[in-house]
N, CA, C and O atoms as CSV, one atom per row, in Angstrom:
chain,resi,resn,atom,element,x,y,z
A,1,MET,N,N,-54.194,139.281,35.259
A,1,MET,CA,C,-55.393,140.063,35.503
A,1,MET,C,C,-56.306,139.905,34.295
A,1,MET,O,O,-55.856,140.016,33.154
A,2,ASN,N,N,-57.580,139.648,34.540
A,2,ASN,CA,C,-58.498,139.515,33.414
A,2,ASN,C,C,-59.187,140.840,33.116
A,2,ASN,O,O,-59.066,141.797,33.881
A,3,ASP,N,N,-59.903,140.889,32.011
A,3,ASP,CA,C,-60.525,142.131,31.546
A,3,ASP,C,C,-61.625,142.648,32.463
A,3,ASP,O,O,-61.986,143.823,32.393
A,4,ASN,N,N,-62.157,141.789,33.318
A,4,ASN,CA,C,-63.240,142.205,34.206
A,4,ASN,C,C,-62.747,142.910,35.462
A,4,ASN,O,O,-63.535,143.534,36.172
A,5,GLU,N,N,-61.468,142.818,35.739
A,5,GLU,CA,C,-60.931,143.457,36.934
A,5,GLU,C,C,-60.684,144.940,36.685
A,5,GLU,O,O,-60.309,145.350,35.587
A,6,LYS,N,N,-60.898,145.713,37.706
A,6,LYS,CA,C,-60.698,147.157,37.615
A,6,LYS,C,C,-59.218,147.499,37.705
A,6,LYS,O,O,-58.461,146.844,38.420
A,7,THR,N,N,-58.819,148.524,36.977
A,7,THR,CA,C,-57.448,149.019,37.066
A,7,THR,C,C,-57.492,150.495,37.438
A,7,THR,O,O,-58.498,151.177,37.245
A,8,ILE,N,N,-56.396,150.958,37.967
A,8,ILE,CA,C,-56.285,152.373,38.308
A,8,ILE,C,C,-54.941,152.889,37.807
A,8,ILE,O,O,-54.033,152.115,37.507
A,9,ASP,N,N,-54.838,154.190,37.724
A,9,ASP,CA,C,-53.569,154.859,37.469
A,9,ASP,C,C,-53.157,155.550,38.761
A,9,ASP,O,O,-54.000,155.945,39.567
A,10,ILE,N,N,-51.862,155.686,38.944
A,10,ILE,CA,C,-51.328,156.384,40.104
A,10,ILE,C,C,-50.528,157.585,39.615
A,10,ILE,O,O,-49.766,157.485,38.653
A,11,VAL,N,N,-50.706,158.714,40.282
A,11,VAL,CA,C,-49.960,159.924,39.974
A,11,VAL,C,C,-49.050,160.229,41.152
A,11,VAL,O,O,-49.500,160.334,42.293
A,12,ILE,N,N,-47.766,160.370,40.861
A,12,ILE,CA,C,-46.774,160.677,41.890
A,12,ILE,C,C,-46.077,161.969,41.500
A,12,ILE,O,O,-45.534,162.075,40.401
A,13,THR,N,N,-46.088,162.949,42.389
A,13,THR,CA,C,-45.293,164.158,42.159
A,13,THR,C,C,-43.949,163.952,42.843
A,13,THR,O,O,-43.885,163.467,43.973
A,14,TRP,N,N,-42.867,164.327,42.145
A,14,TRP,CA,C,-41.532,164.063,42.668
A,14,TRP,C,C,-40.571,165.175,42.265
A,14,TRP,O,O,-40.650,165.729,41.169
A,15,VAL,N,N,-39.672,165.480,43.180
A,15,VAL,CA,C,-38.586,166.419,42.898
A,15,VAL,C,C,-37.351,165.953,43.653
A,15,VAL,O,O,-37.441,165.455,44.775
A,16,ASP,N,N,-36.210,166.122,43.026
A,16,ASP,CA,C,-34.940,165.855,43.708
A,16,ASP,C,C,-34.420,167.193,44.217
A,16,ASP,O,O,-33.797,167.957,43.480
A,17,GLY,N,N,-34.685,167.455,45.474
A,17,GLY,CA,C,-34.280,168.722,46.070
A,17,GLY,C,C,-32.781,168.907,46.162
A,17,GLY,O,O,-32.318,169.990,46.522
A,18,ASN,N,N,-32.003,167.869,45.844
A,18,ASN,CA,C,-30.541,167.973,45.853
A,18,ASN,C,C,-29.957,168.232,44.475
A,18,ASN,O,O,-28.746,168.409,44.343
A,19,ASN,N,N,-30.788,168.257,43.457
A,19,ASN,CA,C,-30.320,168.488,42.098
A,19,ASN,C,C,-29.803,169.931,41.986
A,19,ASN,O,O,-30.557,170.870,42.242
A,20,PRO,N,N,-28.526,170.121,41.607
A,20,PRO,CA,C,-27.950,171.469,41.572
A,20,PRO,C,C,-28.683,172.431,40.636
A,20,PRO,O,O,-28.829,173.608,40.967
A,21,ASP,N,N,-29.140,171.966,39.494
A,21,ASP,CA,C,-29.885,172.841,38.581
A,21,ASP,C,C,-31.218,173.267,39.184
A,21,ASP,O,O,-31.630,174.419,39.051
A,22,PHE,N,N,-31.886,172.326,39.847
A,22,PHE,CA,C,-33.149,172.649,40.505
A,22,PHE,C,C,-32.924,173.679,41.614
A,22,PHE,O,O,-33.672,174.651,41.720
A,23,ILE,N,N,-31.907,173.468,42.430
A,23,ILE,CA,C,-31.617,174.387,43.534
A,23,ILE,C,C,-31.335,175.796,43.003
A,23,ILE,O,O,-31.829,176.787,43.541
A,24,ARG,N,N,-30.541,175.864,41.951
A,24,ARG,CA,C,-30.205,177.168,41.365
A,24,ARG,C,C,-31.459,177.872,40.857
A,24,ARG,O,O,-31.669,179.047,41.160
A,25,ARG,N,N,-32.303,177.169,40.082
A,25,ARG,CA,C,-33.532,177.770,39.540
A,25,ARG,C,C,-34.477,178.187,40.663
A,25,ARG,O,O,-35.042,179.280,40.631
A,26,LYS,N,N,-34.644,177.322,41.648
A,26,LYS,CA,C,-35.546,177.626,42.767
A,26,LYS,C,C,-35.082,178.865,43.518
A,26,LYS,O,O,-35.865,179.782,43.766
A,27,ASN,N,N,-33.812,178.882,43.874
A,27,ASN,CA,C,-33.297,180.014,44.650
A,27,ASN,C,C,-33.332,181.314,43.856
A,27,ASN,O,O,-33.628,182.374,44.407
A,28,GLU,N,N,-33.036,181.232,42.584
A,28,GLU,CA,C,-33.058,182.433,41.743
A,28,GLU,C,C,-34.487,182.950,41.573
A,28,GLU,O,O,-34.731,184.150,41.695
A,29,TYR,N,N,-35.415,182.064,41.296
A,29,TYR,CA,C,-36.792,182.468,41.040
A,29,TYR,C,C,-37.502,182.948,42.299
A,29,TYR,O,O,-38.290,183.892,42.241
A,30,LEU,N,N,-37.236,182.317,43.425
A,30,LEU,CA,C,-37.979,182.616,44.648
A,30,LEU,C,C,-37.285,183.594,45.589
A,30,LEU,O,O,-37.832,183.925,46.641
A,31,LYS,N,N,-36.087,184.062,45.231
A,31,LYS,CA,C,-35.308,184.875,46.174
A,31,LYS,C,C,-36.004,186.153,46.615
A,31,LYS,O,O,-35.843,186.564,47.764
A,32,ASP,N,N,-36.773,186.793,45.739
A,32,ASP,CA,C,-37.429,188.056,46.090
A,32,ASP,C,C,-38.912,187.881,46.390
A,32,ASP,O,O,-39.657,188.860,46.412
A,33,ARG,N,N,-39.336,186.676,46.614
A,33,ARG,CA,C,-40.750,186.407,46.890
A,33,ARG,C,C,-40.935,186.049,48.362
A,33,ARG,O,O,-40.047,185.504,49.018
A,34,ASP,N,N,-42.109,186.378,48.840
A,34,ASP,CA,C,-42.442,186.067,50.225
A,34,ASP,C,C,-42.983,184.645,50.279
A,34,ASP,O,O,-44.194,184.428,50.335
A,35,THR,N,N,-42.069,183.680,50.262
A,35,THR,CA,C,-42.462,182.272,50.265
A,35,THR,C,C,-41.425,181.442,51.008
A,35,THR,O,O,-40.280,181.859,51.185
A,36,ASP,N,N,-41.840,180.286,51.429
A,36,ASP,CA,C,-40.975,179.390,52.181
A,36,ASP,C,C,-40.121,178.581,51.208
A,36,ASP,O,O,-40.651,177.755,50.465
A,37,ILE,N,N,-38.801,178.808,51.201
A,37,ILE,CA,C,-37.925,178.078,50.277
A,37,ILE,C,C,-36.935,177.180,51.020
A,37,ILE,O,O,-35.892,176.804,50.486
A,38,ARG,N,N,-37.285,176.846,52.265
A,38,ARG,CA,C,-36.395,175.963,53.025
A,38,ARG,C,C,-36.184,174.646,52.286
A,38,ARG,O,O,-37.095,174.138,51.632
A,39,ASP,N,N,-34.994,174.105,52.395
A,39,ASP,CA,C,-34.647,172.859,51.718
A,39,ASP,C,C,-35.543,171.698,52.138
A,39,ASP,O,O,-35.772,170.781,51.350
A,40,GLU,N,N,-36.049,171.727,53.364
A,40,GLU,CA,C,-36.898,170.641,53.854
A,40,GLU,C,C,-38.134,170.433,52.990
A,40,GLU,O,O,-38.659,169.323,52.908
A,41,ARG,N,N,-38.597,171.494,52.349
A,41,ARG,CA,C,-39.807,171.409,51.535
A,41,ARG,C,C,-39.570,170.638,50.237
A,41,ARG,O,O,-40.531,170.224,49.588
A,42,TYR,N,N,-38.319,170.440,49.850
A,42,TYR,CA,C,-37.990,169.802,48.568
A,42,TYR,C,C,-37.087,168.589,48.764
A,42,TYR,O,O,-36.388,168.177,47.838
A,43,ARG,N,N,-37.099,168.035,49.925
A,43,ARG,CA,C,-36.217,166.924,50.269
A,43,ARG,C,C,-36.655,165.634,49.583
A,43,ARG,O,O,-37.840,165.304,49.552
A,44,ASP,N,N,-35.689,164.915,49.038
A,44,ASP,CA,C,-35.932,163.589,48.473
A,44,ASP,C,C,-35.409,162.580,49.476
A,44,ASP,O,O,-34.207,162.524,49.737
A,45,SER,N,N,-36.306,161.781,50.043
A,45,SER,CA,C,-35.898,160.815,51.068
A,45,SER,C,C,-35.412,159.504,50.472
A,45,SER,O,O,-35.035,158.592,51.208
A,46,GLY,N,N,-35.417,159.399,49.146
A,46,GLY,CA,C,-34.964,158.178,48.505
A,46,GLY,C,C,-36.011,157.084,48.467
A,46,GLY,O,O,-35.688,155.936,48.162
A,47,SER,N,N,-37.247,157.409,48.767
A,47,SER,CA,C,-38.290,156.384,48.847
A,47,SER,C,C,-38.965,156.083,47.509
A,47,SER,O,O,-39.727,155.121,47.412
A,48,LEU,N,N,-38.704,156.873,46.490
A,48,LEU,CA,C,-39.374,156.663,45.204
A,48,LEU,C,C,-39.095,155.275,44.638
A,48,LEU,O,O,-40.005,154.622,44.128
A,49,LYS,N,N,-37.867,154.825,44.720
A,49,LYS,CA,C,-37.504,153.506,44.206
A,49,LYS,C,C,-38.327,152.414,44.887
A,49,LYS,O,O,-38.804,151.489,44.229
A,50,TYR,N,N,-38.489,152.522,46.179
A,50,TYR,CA,C,-39.219,151.516,46.937
A,50,TYR,C,C,-40.719,151.603,46.683
A,50,TYR,O,O,-41.413,150.587,46.654
A,51,LEU,N,N,-41.206,152.804,46.505
A,51,LEU,CA,C,-42.615,152.987,46.167
A,51,LEU,C,C,-42.932,152.329,44.822
A,51,LEU,O,O,-43.919,151.603,44.699
A,52,LEU,N,N,-42.098,152.584,43.822
A,52,LEU,CA,C,-42.328,152.000,42.498
A,52,LEU,C,C,-42.190,150.481,42.524
A,52,LEU,O,O,-42.963,149.775,41.877
A,53,ARG,N,N,-41.220,149.982,43.259
A,53,ARG,CA,C,-41.066,148.522,43.395
A,53,ARG,C,C,-42.283,147.902,44.081
A,53,ARG,O,O,-42.754,146.837,43.682
A,54,GLY,N,N,-42.780,148.569,45.102
A,54,GLY,CA,C,-43.951,148.081,45.812
A,54,GLY,C,C,-45.180,148.045,44.921
A,54,GLY,O,O,-45.952,147.086,44.961
A,55,ILE,N,N,-45.365,149.075,44.124
A,55,ILE,CA,C,-46.492,149.096,43.196
A,55,ILE,C,C,-46.379,147.938,42.216
A,55,ILE,O,O,-47.360,147.241,41.958
A,56,GLU,N,N,-45.190,147.731,41.673
A,56,GLU,CA,C,-44.988,146.660,40.695
A,56,GLU,C,C,-45.203,145.282,41.322
A,56,GLU,O,O,-45.805,144.410,40.694
A,57,ASN,N,N,-44.731,145.077,42.521
A,57,ASN,CA,C,-44.802,143.753,43.151
A,57,ASN,C,C,-46.137,143.441,43.835
A,57,ASN,O,O,-46.552,142.284,43.890
A,58,TYR,N,N,-46.808,144.477,44.355
A,58,TYR,CA,C,-47.963,144.218,45.204
A,58,TYR,C,C,-49.260,144.877,44.740
A,58,TYR,O,O,-50.283,144.758,45.413
A,59,ALA,N,N,-49.233,145.561,43.615
A,59,ALA,CA,C,-50.444,146.238,43.134
A,59,ALA,C,C,-50.653,145.954,41.642
A,59,ALA,O,O,-50.499,146.850,40.812
A,60,PRO,N,N,-50.998,144.723,41.307
A,60,PRO,CA,C,-51.149,144.368,39.899
A,60,PRO,C,C,-52.303,145.092,39.208
A,60,PRO,O,O,-52.382,145.085,37.979
A,61,TRP,N,N,-53.191,145.710,39.968
A,61,TRP,CA,C,-54.314,146.440,39.396
A,61,TRP,C,C,-53.911,147.828,38.883
A,61,TRP,O,O,-54.735,148.527,38.294
A,62,VAL,N,N,-52.667,148.230,39.099
A,62,VAL,CA,C,-52.200,149.526,38.607
A,62,VAL,C,C,-51.856,149.404,37.130
A,62,VAL,O,O,-51.019,148.595,36.732
A,63,ARG,N,N,-52.524,150.229,36.327
A,63,ARG,CA,C,-52.300,150.220,34.887
A,63,ARG,C,C,-51.091,151.059,34.513
A,63,ARG,O,O,-50.231,150.606,33.758
A,64,LYS,N,N,-51.016,152.286,35.037
A,64,LYS,CA,C,-49.926,153.211,34.738
A,64,LYS,C,C,-49.550,153.988,35.984
A,64,LYS,O,O,-50.386,154.269,36.843
A,65,VAL,N,N,-48.276,154.329,36.062
A,65,VAL,CA,C,-47.783,155.261,37.065
A,65,VAL,C,C,-47.340,156.500,36.315
A,65,VAL,O,O,-46.457,156.435,35.460
A,66,HIS,N,N,-47.951,157.628,36.636
A,66,HIS,CA,C,-47.610,158.905,36.015
A,66,HIS,C,C,-46.705,159.650,37.000
A,66,HIS,O,O,-47.152,160.083,38.062
A,67,LEU,N,N,-45.452,159.790,36.640
A,67,LEU,CA,C,-44.474,160.460,37.491
A,67,LEU,C,C,-44.354,161.908,37.032
A,67,LEU,O,O,-43.824,162.188,35.957
A,68,VAL,N,N,-44.848,162.820,37.854
A,68,VAL,CA,C,-44.856,164.243,37.530
A,68,VAL,C,C,-43.609,164.879,38.115
A,68,VAL,O,O,-43.370,164.812,39.321
A,69,THR,N,N,-42.814,165.499,37.247
A,69,THR,CA,C,-41.541,166.057,37.675
A,69,THR,C,C,-41.266,167.386,36.992
A,69,THR,O,O,-41.816,167.686,35.932
A,70,GLU,N,N,-40.421,168.159,37.607
A,70,GLU,CA,C,-39.988,169.439,37.061
A,70,GLU,C,C,-39.147,169.229,35.804
A,70,GLU,O,O,-39.014,170.140,34.987
A,71,GLY,N,N,-38.595,168.064,35.653
A,71,GLY,CA,C,-37.803,167.774,34.459
A,71,GLY,C,C,-36.683,166.788,34.700
A,71,GLY,O,O,-36.340,166.007,33.812
A,72,HIS,N,N,-36.112,166.813,35.883
A,72,HIS,CA,C,-35.020,165.880,36.165
A,72,HIS,C,C,-35.587,164.557,36.697
A,72,HIS,O,O,-36.689,164.500,37.242
A,73,LEU,N,N,-34.798,163.512,36.519
A,73,LEU,CA,C,-35.217,162.165,36.917
A,73,LEU,C,C,-34.089,161.468,37.658
A,73,LEU,O,O,-32.923,161.817,37.472
A,74,PRO,N,N,-34.414,160.485,38.498
A,74,PRO,CA,C,-33.341,159.712,39.133
A,74,PRO,C,C,-32.583,158.909,38.078
A,74,PRO,O,O,-33.176,158.424,37.114
A,75,LYS,N,N,-31.288,158.773,38.263
A,75,LYS,CA,C,-30.453,158.063,37.287
A,75,LYS,C,C,-30.850,156.602,37.134
A,75,LYS,O,O,-30.677,156.037,36.054
A,76,TRP,N,N,-31.364,155.985,38.156
A,76,TRP,CA,C,-31.709,154.570,38.137
A,76,TRP,C,C,-33.047,154.282,37.465
A,76,TRP,O,O,-33.364,153.118,37.218
A,77,LEU,N,N,-33.833,155.296,37.165
A,77,LEU,CA,C,-35.190,155.103,36.655
A,77,LEU,C,C,-35.185,154.579,35.221
A,77,LEU,O,O,-34.515,155.139,34.354
A,78,ASN,N,N,-35.925,153.514,34.978
A,78,ASN,CA,C,-36.078,152.947,33.637
A,78,ASN,C,C,-37.240,153.664,32.962
A,78,ASN,O,O,-38.394,153.273,33.132
A,79,THR,N,N,-36.941,154.710,32.198
A,79,THR,CA,C,-37.996,155.517,31.571
A,79,THR,C,C,-38.691,154.782,30.425
A,79,THR,O,O,-39.732,155.232,29.947
A,80,GLY,N,N,-38.135,153.673,29.986
A,80,GLY,CA,C,-38.754,152.891,28.927
A,80,GLY,C,C,-39.743,151.854,29.431
A,80,GLY,O,O,-40.345,151.137,28.633
A,81,TYR,N,N,-39.920,151.765,30.733
A,81,TYR,CA,C,-40.822,150.766,31.296
A,81,TYR,C,C,-42.252,151.076,30.866
A,81,TYR,O,O,-42.696,152.220,30.956
A,82,GLU,N,N,-42.963,150.071,30.406
A,82,GLU,CA,C,-44.284,150.251,29.801
A,82,GLU,C,C,-45.341,150.820,30.735
A,82,GLU,O,O,-46.284,151.457,30.267
A,83,LYS,N,N,-45.214,150.612,32.030
A,83,LYS,CA,C,-46.212,151.129,32.973
A,83,LYS,C,C,-45.883,152.534,33.474
A,83,LYS,O,O,-46.654,153.116,34.237
A,84,LEU,N,N,-44.752,153.077,33.053
A,84,LEU,CA,C,-44.323,154.387,33.536
A,84,LEU,C,C,-44.567,155.453,32.483
A,84,LEU,O,O,-44.220,155.285,31.314
A,85,ASN,N,N,-45.169,156.550,32.914
A,85,ASN,CA,C,-45.367,157.715,32.059
A,85,ASN,C,C,-44.773,158.916,32.779
A,85,ASN,O,O,-45.292,159.347,33.808
A,86,VAL,N,N,-43.688,159.455,32.239
A,86,VAL,CA,C,-43.053,160.630,32.834
A,86,VAL,C,C,-43.746,161.873,32.280
A,86,VAL,O,O,-43.872,162.042,31.067
A,87,VAL,N,N,-44.190,162.732,33.185
A,87,VAL,CA,C,-44.907,163.946,32.810
A,87,VAL,C,C,-44.157,165.135,33.387
A,87,VAL,O,O,-43.952,165.220,34.598
A,88,LYS,N,N,-43.753,166.041,32.529
A,88,LYS,CA,C,-43.087,167.268,32.988
A,88,LYS,C,C,-44.135,168.345,33.235
A,88,LYS,O,O,-45.204,168.335,32.625
A,89,HIS,N,N,-43.829,169.252,34.112
A,89,HIS,CA,C,-44.757,170.345,34.416
A,89,HIS,C,C,-45.198,171.042,33.136
A,89,HIS,O,O,-46.372,171.377,32.984
A,90,GLU,N,N,-44.277,171.260,32.228
A,90,GLU,CA,C,-44.585,171.975,30.980
A,90,GLU,C,C,-45.563,171.204,30.087
A,90,GLU,O,O,-46.156,171.787,29.179
A,91,ASP,N,N,-45.737,169.915,30.331
A,91,ASP,CA,C,-46.658,169.110,29.535
A,91,ASP,C,C,-48.123,169.402,29.848
A,91,ASP,O,O,-48.993,169.122,29.023
A,92,PHE,N,N,-48.406,169.954,31.014
A,92,PHE,CA,C,-49.810,170.160,31.373
A,92,PHE,C,C,-50.101,171.495,32.039
A,92,PHE,O,O,-51.263,171.831,32.271
A,93,MET,N,N,-49.059,172.260,32.350
A,93,MET,CA,C,-49.285,173.550,33.000
A,93,MET,C,C,-49.083,174.678,31.995
A,93,MET,O,O,-48.202,174.595,31.139
A,94,PRO,N,N,-49.895,175.735,32.093
A,94,PRO,CA,C,-49.718,176.873,31.196
A,94,PRO,C,C,-48.322,177.499,31.363
A,94,PRO,O,O,-47.814,177.606,32.479
A,95,ALA,N,N,-47.728,177.898,30.272
A,95,ALA,CA,C,-46.365,178.444,30.282
A,95,ALA,C,C,-46.231,179.631,31.235
A,95,ALA,O,O,-45.182,179.815,31.852
A,96,GLU,N,N,-47.277,180.430,31.357
A,96,GLU,CA,C,-47.193,181.617,32.222
A,96,GLU,C,C,-47.164,181.263,33.704
A,96,GLU,O,O,-46.897,182.136,34.530
A,97,THR,N,N,-47.427,180.024,34.062
A,97,THR,CA,C,-47.378,179.621,35.468
A,97,THR,C,C,-46.056,178.952,35.832
A,97,THR,O,O,-45.853,178.558,36.980
A,98,LEU,N,N,-45.168,178.825,34.865
A,98,LEU,CA,C,-43.892,178.132,35.085
A,98,LEU,C,C,-42.747,179.110,35.206
A,98,LEU,O,O,-42.816,180.173,34.589
A,99,PRO,N,N,-41.728,178.835,35.937
A,99,PRO,CA,C,-41.598,177.635,36.752
A,99,PRO,C,C,-42.465,177.740,37.995
A,99,PRO,O,O,-42.796,178.836,38.448
A,100,THR,N,N,-42.817,176.612,38.524
A,100,THR,CA,C,-43.531,176.591,39.800
A,100,THR,C,C,-42.790,175.672,40.756
A,100,THR,O,O,-42.229,174.650,40.359
A,101,PHE,N,N,-42.801,176.050,41.993
A,101,PHE,CA,C,-42.167,175.263,43.043
A,101,PHE,C,C,-43.186,174.996,44.146
A,101,PHE,O,O,-42.829,174.769,45.302
A,102,ASN,N,N,-44.454,175.028,43.766
A,102,ASN,CA,C,-45.559,174.877,44.691
A,102,ASN,C,C,-46.334,173.616,44.330
A,102,ASN,O,O,-46.944,173.549,43.263
A,103,SER,N,N,-46.315,172.630,45.198
A,103,SER,CA,C,-46.995,171.367,44.904
A,103,SER,C,C,-48.505,171.541,44.768
A,103,SER,O,O,-49.143,170.794,44.027
A,104,ASN,N,N,-49.086,172.513,45.470
A,104,ASN,CA,C,-50.521,172.742,45.333
A,104,ASN,C,C,-50.877,173.206,43.920
A,104,ASN,O,O,-51.881,172.769,43.358
A,105,ALA,N,N,-50.065,174.084,43.348
A,105,ALA,CA,C,-50.311,174.550,41.982
A,105,ALA,C,C,-50.190,173.408,40.989
A,105,ALA,O,O,-50.950,173.344,40.022
A,106,ILE,N,N,-49.257,172.517,41.214
A,106,ILE,CA,C,-49.063,171.369,40.335
A,106,ILE,C,C,-50.260,170.425,40.427
A,106,ILE,O,O,-50.747,169.940,39.406
A,107,GLU,N,N,-50.728,170.169,41.624
A,107,GLU,CA,C,-51.802,169.192,41.834
A,107,GLU,C,C,-53.161,169.675,41.346
A,107,GLU,O,O,-53.999,168.846,40.992
A,108,ILE,N,N,-53.415,170.981,41.310
A,108,ILE,CA,C,-54.722,171.455,40.870
A,108,ILE,C,C,-54.735,171.878,39.407
A,108,ILE,O,O,-55.795,172.208,38.875
A,109,SER,N,N,-53.591,171.876,38.751
A,109,SER,CA,C,-53.537,172.284,37.350
A,109,SER,C,C,-54.245,171.278,36.470
A,109,SER,O,O,-54.200,170.074,36.721
A,110,LYS,N,N,-54.885,171.770,35.455
A,110,LYS,CA,C,-55.620,170.877,34.533
A,110,LYS,C,C,-54.704,170.302,33.502
A,110,LYS,O,O,-55.142,169.533,32.647
């Protein structure tokens, strides 16, 4: 890619709804709240690996992939890869809004 070509960054929000620590925190925090905590809302279909591979193989204009996560990561993820930037909720969300289990709150946070 030459310097005249445009590049973009991609932001991906991800959670492993099967992670035992995540499940415990979610259930404990949301148990007395009037909110939908069904497991379907936090399901990991295993597509992240294929999404990242597709970006690497077929989207050379992508400069960085910012993976936004509650804190846990897939075991297979190469966190040292130069195009990957792992961002935890605590890195950009005010402490008083954490923990959050609402993707809308994550996406609109500054």
